[in-house]
N, C-alpha and C positions, 0 to 999 in steps of 0.2 A: 312342593310348589304351591303354597296356600293361595297366593294371589291368582293363580291360573283358574282356580275353582271359585273365586269370589265373584259376586254380581258386578255388573257394569252398566251404568246409565249411558245410553246411546240415543241422544235426542229424547223423544218421548218414550222410547223403549227401555225396559229394564231387562237386561240380559242375565240369565242365571249363572253364566260362567263366561270365561274369556277364550274359549276354544271355538274358533269359527271354522266353518266349512268353506273353503275357497271355491270360486267358480271353476267348474270342470266340464268342458264340452264332451259329451258322450254320444251324440248323434243318434238319439232314440226317438226323435219326433216322428209323428205319423205324416201321412200325405198332406201336402199344403203347409208343412212346417208347423203342424198342430200338436201340442203336447197332449199325451194320452194317459190312460190309467197306469201304464208301466212307469212313466216318469213320476207320477204322483206317489206310487209305492216307493220308488227309489229315494225321493226326498223325505218322505215320512219316516223311512227307516233311520234317517240321520237327524231327526228333529231334536235330539238331546244336545246338539251343538248349541253354543250360546247364540250363534247367528248362522244361518245358511245364506250364502250368496249364490243364487242360481246361475246357471251357465250363460255364456254369451248368447244373446237373443237378438234376432234381427229387428232393428228399429223400423226399417223401411222395406217394402216389397222389392224384390229383384236384386238383392245384394247378398246372395248366399255364397259362403266360402267353405262350408263343410257338408253340403248335400242334404243331410238330415238334421240340421240344427233347428231349434224352434224359432218362431217369430212372435211378435206382439203387435203386429200392424193390422190384423183382421179380427173380426168379431169371433170367428171360430177359434182363433188362437187365444183370445181373451177367455173364452169359455173353457178351453182346454187347460189353460194355466190355473183356472179357478179350482179344478180338481186337485192340483198340487197344493195351492195355498190352503184350501180347506183341510186337506189331509195333514199337512204340517201343523196347522193351528189346532186341529183335534188332538194331535200328539203332544201339544204343549210347546211347539217350536215357534221360531220367528224366522222370516225369510224375506230377502230383498232380491230384486231382479237386476241382473247386469244387462244393460242395453248397449247396442253395438252396431257398427257398420264396418264391413270387411274391407272396403276400399279396393286397393289393387290385389288383395288376397282372394278376391272373388274370381270366377271363371265363367266365360260364356256358356259352357256346357251345363252349368248349374243354374243359369238364369235366362233360359230361352234365347240364347245367342247374343245377349246384351254384353257389350264391352264393359269391363270394370272401369271405375273412375278413381282418380287419385289427385293429389296436389300437383304432380308432375308426371310426364309420360315415361316412367322408369319401371321396368318389370322386375319382379322378384326373380333372382337368378340362383342357380344351385339347388333348386328344390322342385318338387312336383306336387300337384293337387289331385285328390281322389275325385273322380267323376264317374258318371254312368258308363263311360267308354274307357274306364281304367285310368291309371295315373297319366296326367298330362302336364306339360310345362306351363308355367304361368305366362300370361300374355301381356303385352304392353298396354297399360291402362290409358284411358283418355283423360287429358288434363281438364279438370273442372274449370268452368268459367266463374268469375266472381259472382255473376248473377244466379248461378246454380247453387251457391252455398246457403243462402237464407232458407230454401226449401229443405235442406238437410237439417238445419237447426230446428225447423218446425217438425221434421220427422222425429227427431229425438224428443221434442216436447210432446207430441202425440203418443209416442211410445211410453213416456213416463205417465201420462194420463191413463193410458190403457192398462199399465201395470197396476195402478191404483184401483181401477175398475175390476181387475182380476183378483184383487185381495192381497196384494203384496204389502209388506210393512214399509217398504221404501225402494229406492233405486240406486244401483251403482252404475256410473258412467264408465264405459271401457275406453280408457285413453292409453292403452298399453299394447305390447306384444306385436307391433307392426301392423295394426289395423288403422282405419282411416284417420282417427283423431291423432294417433301417434305418428302417422305418416306426415301430417301437417306440422307436428311439433319438431321433428328432427331434420336437420339440414341435409342428411344423406338422401332423403326422399323428397324434401320440399325444396325445389330449385326455382320456384316461381318468383315473380316480382309482384308489386302491388300490395294491397292491404293485408293479404294472407301469406306473404312470403318475405324473405329477407331476414331482418333482425328477429330476435326471440319474441318480442312483444307482438309482431305481426304473425309469426308462425303459431303462436298460442291463441290468436284471436278466435279461431273456430271453436277450440275447446272451451274457452271462456264464455262464448256466446251460447254454446250448448248447455253449459252448467247453469248459466243465468236462466235459460228457458226451462230446464228441468226443475230447478229449484222452485219455480212457480206452480208446479204440478204435484209435488210430493212433499210430505212432511219430513222425510229423511233421505238425504242424498250422500252417497259416497263416490269416490273417484279412485280408479286404478291407474297407476303409472309404472313404466319400466324403462327408465332412462338409459340403462346400459345393456338391455337384452338385445342380442343380435338376431333373434328368431325372426323369420320372414325377411331376411337379408336387410336388417336395419343397422344404421350407424348414425352417429352424430359427432361433429368435430369437438364439441365441448359439453359432454353430458353433465358434468358437475355444475357448470354455469347454467345450463338449462334447468336442472332441478332446483338450484338455488333461487333463480328468478321465479320459477313457478311456486315454490314454497312460500315465498314472500307474498306473491300476488294472490294466492289462494286464501290467504287470511281475510280477504275482503268478501269472500263468498260463504254462504251458509252450509259448509260441508260438515257432515256428522263425523266423517273419518276420511283419511287418506290411506289407501291400500297401495303400498309401495313395494315393488319387487326389487330386491337389492342385488340379485344375481343375474345369471345369463343361462337360458335354456341349453346353450351349446357348451357349457362346462368351463367357461373361462374363469369362473370363481369356484374354487374347490373347498370342500369341507365335509366331514362325516358327522351329520347330525342324527342319523338313524341309530347308531350304536348307543349313545347316551339316552335317547328316547326309549329304546328297548330296555336299557338297564334300570331306569328309574321310574317307568310309567307302565301302565296297564297291568298292575298287580303281578308283574313277572310273566304274564302270558305272552306267547309269541304273536307278532303281527301277522295278519293274513298276507299270503304271498300274492302280489299283483300279477295279473296275466295280461301283458301288453297286447296280445293278439285279440283280446276282447274289448279294448278301450273304445273302439269306434265301430264295432260290429253291431248288428241288430239283435234284439231279443234280450232275455234276462241273464244269459250266461255272462259272468264277469261284471254284472250290473246290480242285480238284486239278490244274487245267490251267495254272497259272501257270508260265512258263518258269524253269528253275533256272540260276543263274549257274555256268558250268563251273569246275571246279577250276583253280587257277593252275598 
């Protein structure tokens, strides 16, 4: 696969290869959602990727959905992320930050009792969230007023500006996987009327306003979408129509890339891609076995202690 290892121009960045590290929430931030040295070590270990897309990061205070996820809304968080960007750059890597708002996937127990917000007052059903009091059902979110939406756009703008101050090479806007921007996009969760509800062009308005604001703060902007992913109890009556409309409209914006998830976390799209990857890549060496019990646990176990394949 020679093209996989060939350089790629991405905006002003020259990527050494086309193997990217996707954003992976691992819940290792310190108190106050501050990234620390452990996260810097984790990302520096992966700096040989053509591009690292760092994990979902809170654009605004008070909207935690994972308990120990990082933020980018305070100076302490900017300083903490600088440990990561400096470590990655020292190792010769490139890294962008995924900025995010959890919307109805947030929980009062993670946010000082604050009720989550969403386009419409529809709770996530059939799942639970990890909290300091154990797993809890999701709560009914409060419907955002139209006058509350411009501050969210500005929150994403400040997050992009802070990401640049922290030393990132760019920003990825998280518009996927059932979080706030995706909740506005899909008609299963957006039942509102007015300028941000109804037809696709209205449901997409918040996403487009966020992208326009973020583009003014960063030299490189990407976007993640997942139009058929049912994770977080998501659905849309016409996902093909949605992505077709968006793809056409996004041509008007300065996107460096579109990160499109084509499948469903819950397995509605099947296919064995692991076997051919093992058969034809990694010099015949076995892949490290993943330990799901450590995906969201604290500390280095299952995070920075995976063995590295020695150089040839």
